[in-house]
N, C-alpha and C positions, 0 to 999 in steps of 0.2 A: 504494500500500500504506500503510495507516495506521501511524503510530508507536505505541509502547506506553510506558506509564509503569510504573515499578517504584516502588511506594509502601510505605514501611516505617515502622512506629511502634515505638520502642525505649525501654526503660528499662534503663539500664546498671547492672549489679551489680558487675562487676569491671573498673574502668577500664583497668588495664594489659592484661589479656587482650583487652578490647574494642578497645583501640588497635591491637593486633597484627592482630585481625580486620579492622579498617578498612584497614590497609595492603594486605593481600591483596585485600580486596574492591574497593578503588579500582583496583588493577592489573587485575582481571578486568573491571570495568565499562569501563575505558578500552579494553581489548582488544576488546570487543564493541560499541564505538561509543556507549557510554552518556554522557550529558551531565547533570551534576547541575543540577537546577532549585532544589531545596531541600536544605539540608544543615545541620540543626540550626536555629539562629535562633529568634527569638521566635515563640510560638504562643499561642493562646487555646483552651482546651478548652471545648466547648459540650455535647458528649454523649459517651457511651461511656467505655471504660476509659482512665484517665490514663496517658500515656507521656511520658517526658522529652524525647525527640528525635523528629523527623520528617524523613524523607529521601524525596525524589522525584527519580527519574532517568528521563530520556527516552532510549529506545532507538529505532533505526531501524525496528524491527518487533517484533511479539509473539515471533516465532521467535528474533530476536537476544537478547531479554530472557531467554527460556527457555534458550537455549544458554549464556548467561552464567551463569545459576544452576547449570546442569549441568556447567560447565567444571571441569577439574581445579584451576584456580587458585581459583575461588570455593569449591569443596568444601574446599580447604585452608583458606581463610578461615573456613569454618564450623567447622572443628576448634577454632579459637580462640574462637568465639562461644558454644559450648556451655557453659552455666553462667556466662557473662560478661554475659548480658543476657536479658531477656524481650522478645520481639518478635513482631510480626505483619508479614507480607510478602505483598503482592498484586502481580500484574501485570495491567494493564488496557489495552485498546486505546483510543487517543484517537479522538475524533470527527474525521472528515475535514471540513475546511472548504472 
């Protein structure tokens, strides 16, 4: 079964509320077997909309990533994210090697 990547591009508007979102989000990601590959760090924008932060998390499967998003813990995290950031979030399956 292929693993899946949760790819998020974020511009933070309210750092305090976003920090609370991040605490809850990390708990949900851990619960569903997510492993952070990218969490902020330096980046170079070449195309598209500019965002301040980029996050990539590997999950054991597409289903695990979807279940994480739908979980009560992550939905609680989202209650803090509303108005705290502008973001794009995608879940994509990785290529099996």
